[in-house]
C-alpha positions, 0 to 999 in steps of 0.5 A: 573457595569462591571464584573472583571476577576481574572486570566483571567477565574473567573468573580468576581462582586463587591457586592452592598449594599443599606442603607436607611436614612432620607436623601435618599438611599446610594449605597455602593460598596464593593469589595470582592476580588482583586488579580491581578497585571496586569496593565490593570486589575488594571486600569479596577478596578480603573475605576469601582470604579471611576464610582461608586464614580462619581455616588455619586459625581453627586448626591452631585454636583446636586445644590439642593441636595448639598444646602440641605446638606449644610443647614442641616449641618448648621441648625441642630446644630442651631435647637439643640441650639434652642431646648436647649434654649427653654428647659432652658427657661422652666426650668427657669420658673419652677425654678422661680415658685418653688423658689417663692413657697418655700420662706418659706424654704429659710427664715427658712434656713437663720433664722436657721443659725442666731439662731444657731450662737447666741445660740452657742455664748450664750453657749460659754459665759455663760458656764464660770461662773459655771466653775469658781464657781466650782473652788472657791468651791474647794478652800473652801473645801480645807480650810474648810471655818473656821472663827477662826482668821485673818490668815484664812481670809488671806488664803481665800483671797489668794484662791480667788486671785488664782482663779482670776489668773487661766487660766480658768478665763482669757477668762471670765474677759471681761464679769465679773464685780465682784466675791463674797463669803458670809457666813451665819454669814454675812461675805462677800469677794468682789473682783472687777475684775477691782479694785485693791483689795479685800474688806472684810466685817464683820457684827458687831451688826447692822452694818458692818465693811469693810477691804481692802486687797492689791491685790498683797500682801495679808498680812492681814494688815487693810489699812482702816476700816469703819462702814456701817449700810446698811443691803444690804451689809449683805451677808445673805440678798443678793438675790443670797445668799437667792435663792441659800440657798433655792434651795440648788444648783447652780442658776442663778438670774434674770436680773437686772441693776448693780448700779455701771456699769449701765449694764444689769447683772445677777449673777451665785451662787453656795453653799458650804456645809461641814458636811451637813451645809451651810458654804458659797455661791460663786457668780459671777456678769456677764454682758450681754454687750458682747451678746449685742455687738455680736448681733449688729455685727452679719451679718444677712440680710439688714434689719434683726433684732435679739434679746434675751429676758429673761423668763419675756420678758425683753431684754438681747441683740438686734441688733437694739436699746438699752436694757436700758432706759434713767434711766438705767432701764430694757426694755421689748421687747414690749416697745422698741423704734423699732416699728418693734420689738415692734409690732412683740413682741405684736403679739407673746404675743397674741399667746404665752402669755406675757412672750413668754415662750410657744414658744420653737421652732416656725417659722411663718410669721406675718404682721406688718403694710403693710409688712410681716415679717418672725419670728423664736423663739428658746429657750436657756435653759442652766442652766434653764436661760430660754432665747428666741432667736428671729430672724425677717427678712422682707419678702423683704430681703428674696425675694432679696435672691431669686432674687440673686439665680435666677440671679446666675442661669441665669448667669451660664445658659448664660455662658453654652449656649454661650459655647454650641453655640461655640461648635455647630458652630465648629461641624457644620464647622467640617461637612461643610468644609470637604465636600467642601474639598471632592468635590475638591478632587472628581473633581481630582479623575480621576488621583487618585489611588484606595486607595485615591478614596476609602478614599474620599468615606469613608469620605462621608459615615461618613458625612451621619452618622453624619447627621443621628445622628443629626436627631435622637438627635433633635427627642429625644429632641422634646420628652423631651420638650413635657414632660416638657411642659405638666409638666409645665401646671400641675404646673401652674394649681397648682399655679393658685389654690390659694387661696385654702388651700390644706391639706392631713390628715389621718383618725386619724386626723394627718396632713400629708402635706399642700400646703402652710402656712395659712397666704399665703392663707388667707390674713387677720391676723384675719383669720390666727388665726381662720383657724389655731385654727380650724385645731389645735382644730379639729385634730381627727375630720376631718373624719366627713367631708369626706362624701360630700361637706360642708360649715362650719363656723369657728369662735372664739371671735365673729369673723367668716368666712364661709369656704367650704370644698371639701373632696377627699379620697386618699385611694380609700375608702377601706384599709381593706388589710392594717390591723386594725391600717391602716390610710386612707388619705383624701385631703381637699380643703378649700376656703374662701367663703367671697372671692367669688363674686357670686354664679356662681363663687362659682360653677365654683370654686367648679368645679375647686377644684374637677378637681384639686383634681382628677388631684393631686390624679392621680399625687400622684398615678403615683408618 
């Protein structure tokens, strides 16, 4: 490169810098100072810059170098896309494995939504009768319930009509059959919500006389009267009166089939005391038909079933089948005509007793026939009713939900991938096309000005920087992919450990976490119960197994299975620095020895268990 002369005396040499990149060294001339208006000197400056630019041009005009640059501009985005596709595939595989393992959590979420909806509906409907009862008791308090003459009976009848026509009663009318008021003297007011009047019965000797009052204009005039010797109409002998008087508080009766409507009915009753003496009991017959219809219309899953049972196990409502038999009798849940419900209820009775009252909040997986079902039990204890809400969802329905989630994820991934490919191609074209335009410009550089030549050279330098950025991006992606692959190997090792049941417990017997429910590890229902009972019975006794490998027999009712325990101390064997109240953690790997085919395979399984135990302990330490 030639020297420059400023004002004809001072030689000025352009400073040269060299930058190293993965694509070769790049020579960058930088002019320190130019201050001459002489045309000859200007031409010499331009000539000098052009000579430096021509060096770069000759490099890019070299056929192999130019093709290499073009290939990099096209292949680097393609390589980046390939890396992303590979990462997406791995993430999808891991997501599929995790979603399959966490099917139980998805089942619990769906059943929580169903149970919450049913319990909310129960609370909404069953909260109305006690409100109406309190209104009627208030009316009685205002009238002192004096039975002296016909005018007082007319006043009470008018009070009952006032309650029936109140706004609070309007929403409850579809679910209420009738309203009663009875006294210890066997006087009873009966108001049929669907009927047209109030019936008043008064006991006379061993019979009763009945009076009808007009519903719209209560005048006290007897429109008809008849004697009835049936003692069932004596108010003091009605079940709701007897139960309410005995408990001296508002009560709910048990379910019964109403003789007039044929519907499953229960009665809400409330006592009225004046001067410490029972004066009357008001009662409302409430039909459960609304709950039955609500369950039928409830949107669960394709083959899911929801039902409500009372404290004795009789059906209150169900989304599948009828709650009464052909003779209008109550139906017990274990005698319904739906085989799935019938068998599930029988399995629950084995666990929790005949009435299922022991299951206040339970979620489990049961095998009925050749299929698995997710079952959740929730309790509704408002006003001591003691109902149980049971949700039954087939395992196939849960897996369909899993596949739908995976399908949505794959679809979103494909859309994002297509968008990314388009953007990458546009980026590639944004590198290749300016390079071609630059080549055409540099062929005409001999007639270009100094500013044009310098601008072209700057573009070329920016292209090299873009290439280097792509190179570093791909290098970083390789590191990320290697980490994901190593994590995938560990995940597969954990999944391949089935059928081992892993439980982490404390030295005080507290179960901290497990890798899966019992029935996902041991395939026979009898083994489910044995293993679960063993864990429930042995809480606080696990420290006896922490010294070495042991094989124990877990048994009950003449049924036993040999189980091998592999124990690992996760606390390092010492926790004195934690204080006297600290707990050590132990990880126990349990294998059903009946599933092993030979002693050699048992030894291999034990080795694999110990290796897996060490690996998981290391992962726990890192986390």
